[in-house]
N, C-alpha and C positions, 0 to 999 in steps of 0.2 A: 697069548693073553692080552698083550698090549694092543692087539688089533680087534678087541671084542666089539667095538662100535662099528667096525667095518663089516663084521659078521652079521650084526643086526641089520645094517643097511642091505646086505646081500639077501638076508631072509625076507625083508620087506619087498624088495624088487622081484624076488622069485615068486612071491605070492600075488604080485600084481596090485599091490596096495600103494596108492600115491600119498605123497606128503600132505597134499590138500585134504585127503580123506581122513588122515590121522588128526590133522588140525581141527577139522569139523567135529570129529567125534570126541576128542579130548579137550578141545578149546586151548591147546598149546599153540602159541604163536609159531608160525612156519620157520622164523629165523632161529628159534630155539631147537626145533627138530633138526634143522640143517646143522646146527652146532653140535648136537649129539652125534649125528652120523659122521661128522668130520673129526670128532674128538676134541673140539674147541670148547672146553668146559669152563674156561676162565671167566667168561662174561655171564655165567649163570650162578646165582647164589646156591650154595651147597644144599640147603633144605629143598629148594625148588628143583634143583638138578635131579635129586633122587626121586622126587615125585614125578617129574617129567619122564625120567628114564623108565620108571616102573610102568607108567601108563603107556608109554611108547612100546615097550616090550610086550605088554599084554595085548595091545591092539594088533601087533603083527604076528601074534601066536608064539612068541618066544618065552623063555624062562625068565621072568622078571626078577626073581630072587637071585638067580645066578648072575644076571646082568648087574645087579647092585653090588654083589660080592666082587665082581670083576672091576667095577668102578672104584670100589674101595682100594683094591690092590693097585689099580692104575694111579689113583690120586694119593695113595699112601696114607689113607685115613681109616679110622675105626668105623665099624658099621654102626649106623644110627637107625635103630628100629623104627619102623613106621607103624602107625596105628592101623590095625586091620579094619577098623570101622571107617577109615578114611577112603572115600570114593572120589577120585579125581574128576570123574565125569560129571559128578553132581556139584562140583565146585566151579566157580568162575576163576580158572587158573591164572594164566598170565595177565589177562585184563583185570581180573579181580585183585590180584596181589599187587600189581604194579601201577594200575591206573585207578581202579575203583576204590582201593584202600586209601589212596591219596585223596580221591574225591570225597570219600566218607569222612576223612579227617577234616577236610575243608568244610564239608557240610555241617559237621559237629561244631566246628569253630564258628561258622556263621549263625548256627542256632543259638550258641551261647551269647554271641554279640546281640542277636535279636532279643534274647531274654533280658540282657543287661539294659538295652535301650528301653524295653518295655517297663522294667522296674523304675528306671530313671523318669520315664514319662509319667508313670503313676505317682511317684513322689512329687514331681512338679505339679501335677494336677491337684494332689491333696493340698500342697502348699498354697496354690492359687485359690482353691476353694476355701481354705481356712482364712486367707486374707479377705475374700469377699464377705465371708460371714462376720469377721471382725469389723469390717467396714460398715456393714449393716447394723451391727450392734452398737458401734461407736459413731454413728453418723450424726448429722445435725439435730435429728429428732430424738436422739438418745439422751438419757439422763446421766450419761457418763461421758467424760472427755478424756482422750488420750493425751498424756504429756510425757516429757522426757523422764519424769519420775514415776510414771505409771498412770493408770486411770484415776480420775477424780470425779466426784459427783458434781453435776451441774444443777441439781435441785436446789432451789432457793429456799432457805429457811430464814424466817424473819427473826432479826435480832430484836431485843426488847430495850426500849429506851427508858430513861428515868421517868419521863412523863407517863408512858404506858404503865410502868410499874406503880406509880402513884395513883393512877386512875382505876386500874383494874385489879390490883393485888394489895394484900396486907401482909404484914409479917406474921407468920405462923409460929415460929420459934426462933430464938437467938441463943447462941452459945459461944463461949470463948475458951480457947485452948492455948497452952504454952507450946511454942515451937522449940524443938531440941536442936536448933541450928541458928546461926547468926548471919546477919547481912554481910556481904551482898546476897540477895536472894535470886535464885535461878529457878524458874518454873517451867516444867515440861508438861504438855498436854497430850493425851492420847485418847482417841474416840473411836468407837465402833461404827458410828454414823456421824454425819455432818452436824456439828453443834456450833451455834453462834455464841459469841461472847463479846464483852467490851472490857477494856483494860484502862485503868486510870492510874497514872504514876504521879504521886504527890498532888500538886495543884494544877497539873495539866488536865486538859479536857479528855473525856472518854474517847478511846479509839476502838471502833467496832471491827471485828474480824471473825473468822470462823476456823474450826478445825476440820480438815477433810477426814472422811471415814478411813480408818486403818492407817492413819498417819500419826507421826510424832511431831509435835511443834514446840519449839523452845522460845520463850519470851526473853527479851533483853534483860540482863541482870539489873537489879535496882537495889537501892539502899534506903530509900525513903518510904514512908507509909504509902501503900498502894492498895488498890482493890480490883477484884474481878467480878463481873456480873454475867451469869450464864442464863440463857433462856430455859435450859434444862440440863441435867447432868446424867441423864440415862445413857449408859455405855461410856461414860467419861472416866478416865483415870488421871489424877493430878499428882504431880511430884513437886515438892519444894526441896531444893538442894539434894535431890535424889531420894527423899523420903516420901513414900506413898501415903497420901492423905486419904484414908479409906472411907471416912464417915461422911464424905460429901457426894459420893457416887449414887447413881440411880434415883435421883429426885426428879419427879416429872415436871415440877413448876420452877420458876426462877429461883436462883440461889446466888447470894452475894458472899464473897470472901474478902475481908479487910485484913491486910497483913501489916503488923506493926513491928518496927525494928527494935524498939526499946520499951519494955523488955520484949524479946522475940515472941510474938504471939499472933493469933489470928482469931477474928470474929466471924462466925458463920451465921448468916441470916437466911432463913428459909421462908419463901413467900407462898401464899395460896390465893386462888382467885376470890374476888369479892362475890358473895352470894347475891 
């Protein structure tokens, strides 16, 4: 029984079948056929050894099932059943299992690398395209300028001077309200769109400025009587010491606020154009 592989070789030679013919038909590498015929099974992995032996035995007209049983006895292993639907001739045996399988793995790896590179290239392209679009949006002809704090409007809105106010407007109504807070006064301005204003602290001259759209702007604290003059208050929210002064918002014409420290109060003057 220990010489079963020699019996297989003897059967092959007696039928005039060459090793090359078996290799061509089964695609088994010649070196593995020679290993089978010499009983040198150590260099063939067990699953492939059984496949090769069965195909070899079938090709020479031997009993492949008995050859496998003899192999198990010789190797001291249990029988590993082979799928009856497996046809070794239709498979790329040695080359497929030991070479093509490795090539397939490398090809899959290369395909994954190419996919990753393609994704990276697409992301870079989208980023560059976005930067080009932003540059076009925020270029010199744009009405918006990019700053460290975000985009700001470059549209010039005309502030109103005391002279313009006296020539083109008259007071429509005036009211006075008590402030539920004491000096020092801190004013915060918030605007939905750019609004011009001027600020006068005590006897100092008016200082013209503007509030950027969607920005919060805090004025320096003051304790003396001061006033604010807005060209309009549409979209404007004004806070005095954190209190929202609601009744000055959304007036389309100039509006003046005079803040008095003693007693804490404010005078609201609304202007309208002269007909």
